[in-house]
Each structure stands twice: as structure tokens, then as C-alpha cells.
C-alpha positions, 0 to 999 in steps of 0.5 A: 308280747313276750317282753310285756308278760315278762315285765308283768310277771317281774312286777308281781314280785314287789306287789304279792310282798305288799299284799302279804305283809298287809295280810299277815299284820292286819289279821293279828290286829284283830282282837282274840286269842287264836290259842283260846279260840282253838280250845273252844270252851274246854278248860285249859292250863296255861301251860297248855295254852303255851303249848299250843302257842309254841305248836303253831309259832304264836309265841315267837316274835311278830316279826319272826312269824312273819319271816317263817311264814314268807319262807314256808309261801316261797315254797309253796305251803300256805300253812296249817289251819288252826281250827280243821287241822288241815293244810291251807293248800287242801282247804283252798282246792276243796272249796276253789271248785264251787267259787269257780263254777260261780264265778264262770257261770255269773261271768258268762250269764253277765256277758250274754245279757249285756253285750246284746243289750248294750249293742242294741241300745247304741245302735237304737239310741234314744229309743225305749229300747235304750231307755230300758237298758239304761233302767236296768243298768241303774237298777242292776248297779244299785241293787245289793247282791243280796237284796237281788238274790232274796228277790230271786229266791222268793220268786223261783224258789218259793212262788214258782218252786222251779229252782232250789234256793240253797245247797250245791246239789249232787253234780249233773243237772242238779248242780246246774239248777243249784247254781242258776239263782246265785249266778244269776244274782251276781251275772245281773249286777255284773251286766248291769255295769258291763251294759253301761259300758258296752253302750258307751263304747259303742255309741263313740265308735258308730260316730267315728269316720270309718263307719261312715266309710264302711256305710258309703261302701254299701256293707251290710248293717250287721257287718258295720256293727259286728265287724267294725263298731263292736271290735273297736269298742271292746277295748273297755269292754274288756277291761271291765269284764276282766276286773269283773271276773277277778272281782267274781272270786272274791265278791261271791262272798254274800251270795255264797252265804245267801245260797248256802254254797260254801266256796272260797268266800265263805271259807274266808269269812268263817276263818276271819270270825275264828281267827285261823290266820293260816287260812286268812293269809293263804285264801287272800294271797291266793285270790290276790295272785289270781286276780292279778294274773287276770289282769295280765290276761287283760293286757294280752287280749288288748294286744289280740284285739287291737294289734 
């Protein structure tokens, strides 16, 4: 186990180097002069523009800028925002709680919906329950999250007036109410995929010889399904669930925009539009690092679930 973790951690070094290189050079292909965007609509002389470029190292050769950024990154410094004049580390820490809460709520909702539905669909194969689960999976996987979000807003906010449509609330129950609709929007999309994976894995597991042996021994049906069949079907479910949670950290962009939440996704999109290089670079590298660590955690879970 320790060897696996150490090996995977060592692979992070070249992988993160590739990610930083791609992000650094791609963002600079976007048209527009960051110095003029920083100034905005104000009238400014060329000398002032040169001072701004010098202040933010934009006057230096591209490879030198890259080397300086790598040096700062190695010390944990993600740079300073051109537009907001704030450290990128601070901006990420301010927006991260919103994205994490949305990701965790969505992830939990998706598992609560998908795993029981997938198990029941497999146990009652070719029944109306199975047909319903298949239909739900197809609709959920093919519906864009912004479309699902708008439908939920129209139903629960404007028609029934049960839940707020936008914003984060002020903590406590108010925050939970504000997060429920965006979490349900993402959760339904994720649950559609996980339901199909759970059903397929359970169908395969239920046809194995050890299940017939367990039945021959007279074990209760619930024990056979939960302890034997589901445990052996967990590997593909864990794989998909782990990747989905990593995706949630960046895949919340459209949902955050639809519900005006203001998390990491919104920060990233606004920074790309503003040519705010340090924020785009820092946020992308942070998200990529978290995604890779989540994949490492999934690999460790394999050994726990199936020694």
C-alpha cells in the first residue's frame, strides 16, 4: 500500500509539470493585451502601459516569465491577480468553500439516488423498475446541467415557491436551501451515470458462482445482495464515483453561473475573459492537483474494498 502511494505521488511531478506548461502557454494564445485590460477604459500613455507590463513581468521574454512562475509555484505562491490586485491563493481560498459544498452535496445526492436504484434495477432485472431506471439514466445523461437547472428553478422556485433560485444564503438552513437546487441539478446528472454502472456491475456479480453458493447455503436475500454481490460490484462504482467527484470541482461552472453561486468555476471563467493570467494558471493547477489526489485516493480504496 505504502509503495503504491509513494509511486503515485512521484508521478505527480512530471504530470504537474506538463499541466503547468500547457496552462501557461495556452492562456497566452488568447487575444488581448492584459496591460490594457488592467487599465480598463481609462486613458493612458504608452509609458504607463510599459510600467504596468514591467510590474507584472509582462515585458520579459515568455520563457523567462515561465521560469519565474515555476519558481514561485515551487514556493507555494500562485501569483497576484491583475484585476483584483489580490494573491491568487487568497482568491482560491475565498471561493473554494462554495465549490466544495456544492460538490459534496451533489456527490452525496447522486450516490443516495443512484446506488439503491442501480441495485434494485439489477435485482428486478427486465421489470418496470429496471425500465424506469434505464429511462432515468438516459434522460439524466443526455440533459445538459444548465437545462436541468432551469427546469428545476421554474418548478421549485417560480411555480411552487419552495426554494430560492440564486445566491448562497447567509449560513445554516438558509445556505442549505440555496444549495439544494444546484446540488440536485448536478446530482441528477451524476446519478444517471452511476445508476447504469451500478446496475451493470450488480447484474454481472449476481450471475457469479459464489452467489449461487450463498443461495444454496440458505443465506438471506439481503445478505447475499449487500454483503456478497454489491461488495464485489464496488470497484467500477468507486472508479466512476471518484472521477465524478474530481470532475465536480471544475464541472460546476455552468451550475454556478446558472444559480449565481460564485465558486471556483465562476472565478476561472471570469479570469479567462479578463486575461487574468495568474488566476487562470493558479486555479487550473490547483484543480488539477486536487483531481490527481482524488484519483490516488480511489486507487487506495481499491485495496480496502478488495484486498
